[in-house]
N, CA, C and O of each residue as an XYZ file, in Angstrom:
408
protein
N     -10.629    -18.948    -15.521
C      -9.450    -18.432    -14.874
C      -8.480    -19.585    -14.663
O      -8.868    -20.648    -14.179
N      -7.233    -19.376    -15.023
C      -6.244    -20.435    -14.886
C      -5.836    -20.605    -13.426
O      -5.921    -19.675    -12.624
N      -5.395    -21.808    -13.109
C      -4.957    -22.119    -11.748
C      -3.443    -22.006    -11.669
O      -2.763    -22.021    -12.695
N      -2.923    -21.896    -10.478
C      -1.486    -21.830    -10.276
C      -1.126    -20.664     -9.383
O      -2.011    -19.996     -8.849
N       0.165    -20.410     -9.213
C       0.600    -19.358     -8.304
C       0.051    -17.985     -8.669
O      -0.294    -17.205     -7.781
N      -0.036    -17.678     -9.953
C      -0.525    -16.367    -10.362
C      -2.003    -16.181    -10.031
O      -2.428    -15.063     -9.742
N      -2.795    -17.257    -10.067
C      -4.211    -17.120     -9.758
C      -4.402    -16.787     -8.288
O      -5.357    -16.093     -7.939
N      -3.514    -17.266     -7.412
C      -3.612    -16.938     -5.992
C      -3.314    -15.465     -5.746
O      -3.806    -14.892     -4.774
N      -2.523    -14.849     -6.606
C      -2.194    -13.438     -6.443
C      -3.374    -12.540     -6.756
O      -3.366    -11.368     -6.380
N      -4.394    -13.056     -7.437
C      -5.554    -12.245     -7.781
C      -6.535    -12.112     -6.634
O      -7.380    -11.218     -6.661
N      -6.454    -12.963     -5.632
C      -7.418    -12.901     -4.538
C      -7.428    -11.545     -3.842
O      -8.510    -11.025     -3.572
N      -6.268    -10.942     -3.535
C      -6.324     -9.602     -2.946
C      -6.968     -8.591     -3.885
O      -7.553     -7.609     -3.429
N      -6.866     -8.823     -5.197
C      -7.464     -7.907     -6.157
C      -8.983     -7.944     -6.093
O      -9.629     -6.919     -6.311
N      -9.565     -9.096     -5.800
C     -11.010     -9.175     -5.643
C     -11.421     -8.519     -4.327
O     -12.457     -7.857     -4.263
N     -10.628     -8.695     -3.291
C     -10.902     -8.051     -2.004
C     -10.819     -6.534     -2.120
O     -11.463     -5.822     -1.349
N     -10.039     -6.029     -3.071
C      -9.881     -4.586     -3.244
C     -11.188     -3.906     -3.628
O     -11.330     -2.698     -3.439
N     -12.158     -4.668     -4.170
C     -13.468     -4.079     -4.476
C     -14.183     -3.649     -3.200
O     -15.046     -2.773     -3.240
N     -13.833     -4.252     -2.078
C     -14.530     -3.979     -0.821
C     -13.669     -3.204      0.172
O     -14.111     -2.954      1.294
N     -12.469     -2.823     -0.206
C     -11.532     -2.171      0.712
C     -11.998     -0.785      1.154
O     -11.665     -0.349      2.255
N     -12.748     -0.101      0.329
C     -13.185      1.253      0.672
C     -14.449      1.285      1.522
O     -14.861      2.351      1.979
N     -15.063      0.135      1.735
C     -16.293      0.092      2.531
C     -15.921      0.191      4.000
O     -15.122     -0.595      4.511
N     -16.514      1.168      4.666
C     -16.248      1.365      6.081
C     -17.565      1.261      6.837
O     -18.543      1.930      6.504
N     -17.573      0.419      7.852
C     -18.778      0.220      8.649
C     -18.759      1.190      9.817
O     -17.767      1.302     10.537
N     -19.877      1.890      9.990
C     -19.990      2.841     11.085
C     -20.863      2.291     12.195
O     -21.117      1.088     12.262
N     -21.315      3.169     13.054
C     -22.161      2.785     14.171
C     -23.579      2.493     13.733
O     -23.911      2.570     12.550
N     -24.397      2.163     14.689
C     -25.802      1.858     14.415
C     -26.564      3.156     14.163
O     -26.460      4.118     14.924
N     -27.316      3.157     13.095
C     -28.124      4.311     12.766
C     -29.476      4.256     13.464
O     -29.827      3.243     14.069
N     -30.216      5.317     13.381
C     -31.542      5.333     14.000
C     -32.587      4.968     12.958
O     -32.280      4.854     11.771
N     -33.817      4.785     13.407
C     -34.895      4.518     12.468
C     -35.545      3.171     12.654
O     -36.640      2.952     12.138
N     -34.927      2.272     13.360
C     -35.551      0.995     13.646
C     -35.156      0.569     15.049
O     -34.232      1.125     15.641
N     -35.858     -0.412     15.569
C     -35.605     -0.831     16.942
C     -34.160     -1.294     17.143
O     -33.507     -0.892     18.105
N     -33.678     -2.114     16.260
C     -32.327     -2.654     16.406
C     -31.271     -1.753     15.762
O     -30.079     -1.894     16.037
N     -31.699     -0.853     14.929
C     -30.753      0.007     14.229
C     -30.076     -0.738     13.090
O     -30.092     -1.968     13.045
N     -29.505     -0.015     12.207
C     -28.768     -0.589     11.077
C     -27.369     -0.013     11.074
O     -27.188      1.177     11.331
N     -26.384     -0.832     10.788
C     -25.039     -0.264     10.693
C     -24.961      0.645      9.470
O     -25.516      0.330      8.417
N     -24.280      1.749      9.613
C     -24.125      2.644      8.470
C     -22.857      2.258      7.711
O     -21.823      1.960      8.309
N     -22.958      2.269      6.407
C     -21.822      1.972      5.551
C     -21.445      3.229      4.793
O     -22.304      3.898      4.219
N     -20.177      3.546      4.790
C     -19.693      4.701      4.053
C     -18.504      4.264      3.197
O     -17.957      3.176      3.377
N     -18.123      5.120      2.276
C     -16.968      4.858      1.429
C     -15.800      5.685      1.953
O     -15.869      6.911      2.039
N     -14.731      4.982      2.298
C     -13.499      5.629      2.740
C     -12.572      5.710      1.530
O     -12.043      4.683      1.104
N     -12.359      6.906      0.962
C     -11.536      7.020     -0.249
C     -10.109      6.481     -0.087
O      -9.463      6.130     -1.073
N      -9.623      6.417      1.151
C      -8.253      5.947      1.391
C      -8.178      4.443      1.668
O      -7.088      3.908      1.869
N      -9.324      3.757      1.681
C      -9.332      2.324      1.963
C      -8.601      1.525      0.892
O      -8.761      1.781     -0.302
N      -7.800      0.562      1.324
C      -7.066     -0.272      0.379
C      -6.694     -1.600      1.020
O      -6.675     -1.736      2.243
N      -6.401     -2.572      0.171
C      -5.923     -3.883      0.611
C      -4.446     -3.951      0.246
O      -4.067     -3.698     -0.898
N      -3.622     -4.291      1.219
C      -2.189     -4.417      0.979
C      -1.849     -5.889      0.767
O      -2.169     -6.730      1.607
N      -1.207     -6.197     -0.349
C      -0.809     -7.566     -0.665
C       0.276     -7.987      0.327
O       1.253     -7.262      0.517
N       0.116     -9.145      0.956
C       1.041     -9.584      1.996
C       2.456     -9.833      1.490
O       3.426     -9.589      2.208
N       2.576    -10.313      0.265
C       3.905    -10.636     -0.253
C       4.592     -9.431     -0.872
O       5.767     -9.178     -0.605
N       3.862     -8.682     -1.700
C       4.481     -7.571     -2.425
C       4.449     -6.263     -1.643
O       5.194     -5.337     -1.963
N       3.601     -6.173     -0.626
C       3.435     -4.953      0.188
C       2.913     -3.778     -0.631
O       3.048     -2.625     -0.222
N       2.321     -4.068     -1.782
C       1.735     -3.039     -2.641
C       0.224     -3.036     -2.472
O      -0.366     -4.057     -2.118
N      -0.407     -1.885     -2.726
C      -1.862     -1.810     -2.687
C      -2.429     -2.610     -3.861
O      -2.003     -2.428     -5.002
N      -3.380     -3.486     -3.582
C      -4.003     -4.304     -4.625
C      -5.000     -3.455     -5.405
O      -5.762     -2.680     -4.827
N      -4.981     -3.611     -6.710
C      -5.935     -2.922     -7.576
C      -7.145     -3.824     -7.776
O      -6.991     -5.041     -7.881
N      -8.367     -3.244     -7.831
C      -9.537     -4.080     -8.116
C      -9.376     -4.760     -9.472
O      -9.124     -4.105    -10.483
N      -9.525     -6.085     -9.478
C      -9.353     -6.862    -10.704
C     -10.476     -7.888    -10.776
O     -10.735     -8.610     -9.812
N     -11.137     -7.944    -11.921
C     -12.219     -8.898    -12.124
C     -11.663    -10.316    -12.204
O     -10.488    -10.486    -12.530
N     -12.472    -11.344    -11.917
C     -11.979    -12.719    -11.974
C     -11.357    -13.108    -13.314
O     -10.511    -14.001    -13.353
N     -11.745    -12.473    -14.396
C     -11.144    -12.763    -15.687
C      -9.767    -12.154    -15.872
O      -9.080    -12.467    -16.843
N      -9.348    -11.279    -14.946
C      -8.028    -10.678    -14.997
C      -8.003     -9.207    -15.340
O      -6.953     -8.575    -15.225
N      -9.133     -8.631    -15.760
C      -9.185     -7.233    -16.165
C      -9.103     -6.312    -14.945
O      -9.868     -6.466    -13.993
N      -8.170     -5.354    -14.979
C      -8.019     -4.377    -13.904
C      -9.101     -3.313    -14.062
O      -9.357     -2.839    -15.169
N      -9.731     -2.944    -12.956
C     -10.785     -1.936    -12.963
C     -10.222     -0.651    -12.361
O      -9.716     -0.659    -11.239
N     -10.309      0.446    -13.102
C      -9.854      1.738    -12.622
C     -11.058      2.503    -12.071
O     -12.063      2.687    -12.758
N     -10.938      2.942    -10.821
C     -12.030      3.625    -10.156
C     -11.499      4.925     -9.559
O     -10.412      4.949     -8.981
N     -12.266      6.005     -9.698
C     -11.870      7.282     -9.096
C     -11.846      7.140     -7.574
O     -12.539      6.290     -7.016
N     -11.057      7.966     -6.914
C     -10.853      7.854     -5.469
C     -12.160      7.936     -4.684
O     -12.324      7.213     -3.701
N     -13.084      8.789     -5.088
C     -14.330      8.962     -4.343
C     -15.410      7.958     -4.735
O     -16.448      7.887     -4.078
N     -15.186      7.182     -5.790
C     -16.202      6.237     -6.266
C     -16.140      4.908     -5.516
O     -15.129      4.564     -4.904
N     -17.244      4.174     -5.582
C     -17.361      2.872     -4.938
C     -16.991      1.789     -5.949
O     -17.698      1.630     -6.944
N     -15.911      1.038     -5.732
C     -15.514      0.005     -6.692
C     -16.526     -1.123     -6.818
O     -16.530     -1.833     -7.823
N     -17.389     -1.304     -5.815
C     -18.386     -2.365     -5.885
C     -19.359     -2.148     -7.032
O     -19.938     -3.114     -7.530
N     -19.553     -0.918     -7.464
C     -20.455     -0.645     -8.594
C     -19.919     -1.281     -9.878
O     -20.682     -1.850    -10.659
N     -18.621     -1.184    -10.090
C     -18.022     -1.804    -11.282
C     -18.177     -3.321    -11.229
O     -18.457     -3.954    -12.247
N     -17.996     -3.902    -10.052
C     -18.169     -5.347     -9.896
C     -19.623     -5.735    -10.128
O     -19.902     -6.746    -10.772
N     -20.556     -4.931     -9.601
C     -21.988     -5.209     -9.773
C     -22.410     -5.095    -11.238
O     -23.263     -5.860    -11.688
N     -21.834     -4.160    -11.989
C     -22.147     -4.033    -13.425
C     -21.594     -5.217    -14.205
O     -22.220     -5.668    -15.164
N     -20.433     -5.725    -13.810
C     -19.797     -6.824    -14.527
C     -20.508     -8.153    -14.294
O     -20.589     -8.972    -15.209
N     -21.021     -8.381    -13.090
C     -21.600     -9.691    -12.754
C     -22.655    -10.180    -13.745
O     -22.504    -11.283    -14.272
N     -23.713     -9.419    -14.026
C     -24.722     -9.924    -14.964
C     -24.451     -9.579    -16.434
O     -25.286     -9.859    -17.293
N     -23.302     -8.981    -16.730
C     -23.004     -8.566    -18.107
C     -22.897     -9.792    -19.032
O     -22.444    -10.853    -18.605
N     -23.312     -9.642    -20.283
C     -23.247    -10.761    -21.227
C     -21.824    -11.297    -21.436
O     -21.658    -12.472    -21.761
N     -20.813    -10.471    -21.257
C     -19.441    -10.910    -21.445
C     -18.851    -11.668    -20.265
O     -17.709    -12.123    -20.335
N     -19.604    -11.810    -19.191
C     -19.116    -12.522    -18.010
C     -19.410    -14.012    -18.167
O     -20.575    -14.408    -18.129
N     -18.386    -14.847    -18.340
C     -18.629    -16.272    -18.554
C     -18.952    -17.038    -17.272
O     -19.342    -18.203    -17.339
N     -18.800    -16.410    -16.112
C     -18.954    -17.116    -14.844
C     -20.373    -17.043    -14.276
O     -20.827    -17.984    -13.625
N     -21.079    -15.927    -14.518
C     -22.379    -15.703    -13.890
C     -23.435    -16.716    -14.336
O     -24.129    -17.298    -13.503
N     -23.556    -16.922    -15.626
C     -24.571    -17.857    -16.139
C     -24.303    -19.276    -15.647
O     -25.229    -19.994    -15.271
N     -23.057    -19.668    -15.649
C     -22.694    -21.013    -15.193
C     -23.009    -21.192    -13.702
O     -23.572    -22.210    -13.301
N     -22.646    -20.207    -12.895
C     -22.917    -20.293    -11.456
C     -24.407    -20.284    -11.178
O     -24.874    -20.992    -10.286
N     -25.165    -19.492    -11.932
C     -26.611    -19.447    -11.752
C     -27.246    -20.773    -12.142
O     -28.121    -21.275    -11.437
N     -26.814    -21.338    -13.252
C     -27.350    -22.639    -13.682
C     -27.023    -23.722    -12.658
O     -27.875    -24.555    -12.351
N     -25.816    -23.722    -12.133
C     -25.451    -24.699    -11.106
C     -26.305    -24.544     -9.856
O     -26.699    -25.536     -9.242
N     -26.589    -23.311     -9.481
C     -27.414    -23.059     -8.296
C     -28.837    -23.588     -8.525
O     -29.408    -24.238     -7.649
N     -29.407    -23.306     -9.710
C     -30.767    -23.773    -10.016
C     -30.830    -25.293     -9.968
O     -31.745    -25.849     -9.359
N     -29.872    -25.982    -10.601
C     -29.865    -27.441    -10.576
C     -29.719    -27.966     -9.150
O     -30.330    -28.974     -8.793
N     -28.925    -27.299     -8.349
C     -28.749    -27.744     -6.951
C     -30.060    -27.606     -6.179
O     -30.354    -28.429     -5.312
N     -30.851    -26.572     -6.485
C     -32.125    -26.389     -5.802
C     -33.137    -27.464     -6.228
O     -33.957    -27.897     -5.419
N     -33.080    -27.888     -7.484
C     -34.018    -28.891     -7.988
C     -33.706    -30.286     -7.474
O     -34.617    -31.087     -7.266
N     -32.437    -30.584     -7.269
C     -32.044    -31.943     -6.902
C     -31.368    -31.991     -5.533
O     -30.244    -32.474     -5.398
N     -32.057    -31.495     -4.543
C     -31.535    -31.548     -3.163
C     -31.670    -32.922     -2.602
O     -31.288    -33.162     -1.457
């Protein structure tokens, strides 16, 4: 991914993958409870400069189109380990080397 002013504009696009996630109250079933997560179809991230809703965009620049009721995180999760993703293997290799040479 190239650096510069345009690369900073993509950050809201990555946040848009998580805009529909809504945290609810504590659920039952365990002593401490678990927060419930739901998908809010109207959830969105508004870009501070353009005042437009940010579209989910992968780090490589590709815009992801997701239906209103769908969870955009699924598209991000499918892309992460995909063979066409140049970032995942590199980040994983860096993590492994960091664990070996602490």
